[in-house]
C-alpha positions in Angstrom: -0.2 0.2 0.1 1.0 3.7 -0.9 0.7 6.1 1.6 2.2 9.8 1.8 3.6 10.5 5.7 2.4 13.3 7.9 4.9 13.4 10.0 8.4 12.5 10.4 9.0 8.5 11.4 12.1 7.1 12.5 13.5 4.6 10.5 10.9 4.7 7.8 11.1 8.5 6.4 10.1 12.5 6.2 6.9 14.6 6.6 5.3 14.5 2.9 7.8 11.0 1.6 5.5 9.1 -0.4 6.3 5.3 1.2 5.1 1.8 -0.3 4.3 -0.4 3.4 2.5 -3.0 4.6 -1.0 -2.6 4.8 -1.6 -4.2 8.9 1.5 -1.8 9.4 -0.5 1.4 7.7 -4.2 0.3 8.9 -3.4 -0.8 12.3 -0.7 1.4 13.4 -0.1 4.7 11.0 -3.5 4.8 9.8 -5.3 5.0 14.0 -2.1 7.5 15.0 -3.0 9.8 11.7 1.3 9.7 10.8 0.1 8.7 7.3 -2.2 8.8 4.6 -3.4 6.7 1.6 -1.6 8.2 -1.4 -3.8 8.3 -4.7 -3.6 10.7 -7.5 -4.8 13.9 -6.3 -4.0 13.6 -2.9 -0.5 12.8 -4.6 -0.4 16.8 -6.1 -2.3 18.1 -2.5 0.9 16.3 -1.4 3.5 18.2 -4.2 1.9 21.5 -3.2 1.9 21.1 0.6 5.3 20.1 0.6 6.9 22.9 -1.4 5.0 25.3 0.9 6.5 23.4 3.5 10.1 23.9 1.8 9.6 27.6 1.9 8.3 28.2 5.2 10.9 25.6 6.2 13.8 28.3 4.4 12.4 31.3 5.3 12.6 30.3 9.6 16.0 29.4 9.1 16.8 32.6 7.1 15.0 34.8 10.7 16.8 31.9 12.7 20.6 33.2 11.1 19.7 36.6 11.6 18.5 36.0 15.4 21.7 34.0 15.9 23.7 37.7 14.7 21.4 39.4 16.8 21.9 37.7 19.8 26.0 36.5 19.4 27.8 37.4 22.4 24.8 38.8 24.0 24.1 39.2 27.7 21.6 38.3 30.0 21.8 39.0 34.1 20.2 36.9 36.6 20.3 37.3 40.5 19.6 34.4 42.2 19.2 33.8 46.4 23.5 34.5 47.1 24.5 33.8 50.5 26.9 36.2 52.9 30.1 34.5 51.7 29.1 34.2 47.9 27.8 30.4 47.6 24.6 30.7 45.1 21.9 29.4 46.7 19.5 28.9 43.9 20.7 27.3 40.8 20.1 29.2 36.8 18.9 26.4 35.0 18.1 26.2 30.6 14.4 27.2 31.5 15.6 30.5 33.3 17.8 30.9 30.4 14.9 30.2 27.6 12.7 32.6 29.6 14.9 35.0 29.2 16.2 34.7 25.9 12.2 34.9 24.6 11.3 37.9 26.8 13.6 39.7 24.7 12.6 38.4 21.4 9.3 38.4 22.0 8.4 41.1 19.3 10.0 38.4 16.8 7.3 35.2 15.7 10.2 32.1 16.3 8.2 29.4 18.3 9.5 28.5 21.2 10.3 24.6 20.2 13.1 26.0 17.7 15.2 27.5 20.8 17.0 24.6 22.7 19.2 26.3 25.0 22.5 23.5 25.4 24.0 23.8 29.1 26.0 21.0 30.2 24.7 21.9 34.0 23.0 24.3 35.8 24.8 27.4 36.5 25.9 27.9 40.3 28.5 30.1 40.1 28.7 34.1 40.0 30.6 35.4 37.2 29.7 35.3 33.3 29.4 32.2 31.4 29.0 30.9 27.7 26.0 29.3 26.8 25.3 27.7 23.6 22.0 28.1 22.0 20.9 26.2 19.2 18.1 27.6 16.9 16.6 25.3 14.0 18.6 22.8 13.1 21.4 24.2 11.2 22.1 27.4 13.6 23.9 28.3 16.7 25.3 31.2 18.5 26.6 31.9 22.2 25.2 33.9 24.7 26.6 35.0 28.6 24.9 34.0 31.2 25.9 36.2 34.1 25.3 35.3 37.8 24.9 38.7 39.3 25.1 38.7 43.6 22.6 41.7 43.8 19.8 43.7 41.5 21.4 46.6 40.2 
């Protein structure tokens, strides 16, 4: 049976691919989960136009993410966690904290939240400046600075 994939499926194919698969796999797994639909003449024509539109939209998003990477490169984000008298940080700065600060700074842009990933091995627990990698989309990335301060300015 020929089907059109409606999502990326590991080991099978990418979204909008037309694949020849076994009937049982399609009826029992792909169709109930709405991961695929039957490929016939009309559907294949619709698929080609959807695929072209999707590719164009993806290219536009990549251009926007490249511009954002240039804009964010080296930008500083300040955080003020609770700090003890001797300078020990009681509360850490996590990926989510950094991502929320970054999203607030770019709220005017229409970039989906799932296109931004913060790469951080472990939460930040020391005062000072830390370089943090940010992955934008599938191909683009940049580095920002997360600065952990003792007291608010």
